N, C-alpha and C positions, 0 to 999 in steps of 0.2 A: 257531452259531457265532460265536466271539468276533471282534470285528475284527482284532486280533492275531493271531489263527492265522492269519484269512484273509488279512490282509497278508502272512504268512511264507511262504504257500502261492504268491501270486500273485509274491513279489519270488523266491522260490527257483526255482519253472518259467521266469520272462519272465528271470529272469540265466542260467539253463541254454541258453536260446533266444538271446540275444545276444552268447552268448562266441565263438562263430566270428567273426560280423562284428566284432566289436570287436577282436579279433588281426587282423584283416585293415585295418582302421584302423588300429591301432598300427602297424602294419609299415610302412603307406603314407605314413603320419604322420610315420615318422621318416625315411622316404625323402626328401618332400616337403619336411620341415625343413632338410637339407642340401641342397636344391636348386642352393645358390650354391658347394657344396663341388664338387659333381659332377653330370651329367645324370641325373635318377633315372627319366627313361623309356626312354632310347638310352644305349647303347653307342656310343661316338666309335672308329672305327677309322682310322689312318693308315698307309699303304704307300707307299713310294719306288720309282719304277721307272725304267727307261731304255730308249731307243729310238732308232732311227740318226736322227740330224738331217740326214744326209746324204740319205736315200732319198728323200723328198717333202718338198711345201710342209706344213709341219706346222699349218698355219694355217688349210687349208679344210677345210671339213666330211667330206669323204671320207676325207681321212687322219685327222682326229681319229676318226672311228667307227672307222676300221681301228685305231688305236695302241690305243682303249676295247677293242676285241674282242680285242686280242692280251693285254689284265692278265686275271688269274686269277679274276677275280670276272664275274658275269652283271652287267654295269654298261650300263644303258640312257641313250646322249644325249638330252639334252634339246634345248641351245642352247648358244652358246658365244662369247663376245668379247675381246677381246685389250685388257688395260688399259694404264694410262699407261707401265709399264716394260717392255711386250714381251711380257708373261706372257699366255697362251692359258687363260683360264676355262672350262672345260666343265662345265655344270650337268649331273649324271646324278640319277637317281632316289635319294633319300634322300641325297644326297652332291656332292661337287665334284671335279674333275681339275682340277690345276695345270700347267701344261706350259712348260718352256723352251724353245723352237723352238730356241734356238742351240747349249744345250749337249747337248738329246737327255735330259736329265733330267725326271722329274716327279715329283707327288705325289697320292695319289686319298685322299680322305678320305670314309667314308660312314657312317652311321647304321644301327645296329640296332636294336628294339626288345628290351629286356629282358623275356624271354618272360612272366613272370607279374606282375613287378612293375608294366610296363606295364599291365595290365588292374587290378590294384590300385589303382593310382594315379588311373585314369580314373572306379572309382567313387568313390574318395575325393572327387574334385573334383564327384559328380554330374553328369558330361559325356556320358553316355553317353542322354539320353534323359528325359521326362518320368515314366516309369512307374518308374525307378531313384530320380529326386528323390523321390517318393513312399514308396520303401521306405525311404529315407534318412531322412523326415522321421520315418517311424514309426518308425523304430530310436531315433530324438532321443528322440522321447518314453516309450519305453519306458525306455530309461536313464535320464530324468526320473524316471520312474515307480519305476524300483528305487532310483534314489537317493534319494529323498523316504521312499520306505516304508523305508528299511535306517534312516533317522532312529528311528523308530517300534519297530524289533525288542527293541532290548534294555532292559531297566527298570534301575533301580538305579544302583549307585558306578558301573560302564562307559555309562549309559546316555545318552539325547542330552542330558537336563538337564545332568546332573553334569560329562560328559566330553566327546561328541559335538558338544555346541555350540560348544567352543573351538575344536576341528580344523576344524568348518565356518566358523568366523570364519576361523581361518587360510588355509584354502581359498579363501576371498574375499580375503584380504589380500594373497597373494601375486601374482596376475594386474594386482591393484590397484596393487601397486608398481611394475610392471612400465610399467603403463599409465599413472602418474603423470611417472615418470622416462624413458622413451623414445618416447613417443607423444606 
């Protein structure tokens, strides 16, 4: 069997294999590229509420737990402190509650995982353990193989020597320009 035919077969079959993983990497990569514009892993919710400031001392633990339990979400008290402005900051699971004991107003902020995107981003960062790191490395080698074998698939006017070489050089120049300018 000729080498070019063998390369086509491997290029095609491995290309099909990596399509799904590449789509996951592309989508999560876009989310991670914009992590300074919004949180790609969590949705951040903020809700204001009010309570009766005259009912009890809103700075002791028991009263704070009662106030938090009256809120519409299942919030778990961790600890609290009073800041220099007299505001009570209560740490809850996945967020915080800030209470103004004088006015009877408060706000709670909490994080909620983005269901699919959170997992995709963890995979993209290879942050789930050693096995996934190896799977990720194997995918990188397969991508490299598909890229390199693709150089030799076409002959003639649109082949690598007459056409593809220039596109490949452009592919190196673009990141090189960004490295030289911004790094």
